[in-house]
N, C-alpha and C positions, 0 to 999 in steps of 0.2 A: 689714361689718358695722359699724357704727357703736359706738366705743368705750363707751357707756351701755347698748346692745342686748343680752340676752341671750336665751336658750330661754327659751319661750313669753310672749315680749314683757315678760320683767321687766327692769326697768331700776335701776342702782343709787339713781336719785334719786328712788325712789318709796318710801313704806311701805310694811309689811309687819310681818304678826304671826307672831312667832318662839317656839321653844320652844328652850331652853339648858336642858343637863346637865352636872350636874358634880357632881364626887365629892366628900364632905363636906359640912359642916352649913353656911349660913347663916344669918343671924337676920331677921326680917324689917323691923326698922331699915335694912338696907342697901338697900332697894327704890328708895329717891331716890338713890340713887347709882348704879343700875342699869337707868336709863332708868323708874323707876316701874313694872317688870315686877313680877307675882306671884309667891310666894315659896313653894312646898312642898316640904318635906323627906320621902323617902321614907325610912323606917328600918323594916331587918328584923334580927330578932335574929340577933348574931354574925356580920353585914356592916356595912362602911362605908357611913354614911347614902348619899343621894343627891338632889343638889336641884334642883328644876325652876323654870325661871325664865320665864313664859310672859308674853307679850304685846304690844302692837304697838310698833313702833320707827320713828322718822321716815323713815331710810334707812340705807343702808350705813354711811356713816361713824358714827352711830350703835349700829350694830350694832356696828362695830368697838372703837369707845368703852366700849360694856359688854363686850365680851370683854378690853380691856386692864385696866379694873377687875378684872376674875377673874383675869386673870394675876397684877394685882399682890396680890391678897390671897391667891395662892399655889393657886389652885384650881384642880383637874385636870379638862379641859375636856372631857367625854365625848361631846356631840354638840350640833349646830345644826341644827336645823330649821326651813324658813319653813314654816308653817301655809297661811298664803295671805298674798296682795298685796292692798294694799287700792286 
């Protein structure tokens, strides 16, 4: 198998639409630093807020950059989901 190939024809170089969930609350102003992803915060009484980041990313490198930024913000990453490939 070629290094760039993955199951279902997905490759590291192609764009995809992702949903990333993190524990805690991120302000909308961070969208630009996070690949332009939309930011939605879910708050439930008595629980720590969960932030959802949704949107397209150019490739796996941009995904890793976004995850690295979240790490720098000390955000606990709960999940990363590829919703579709472009």
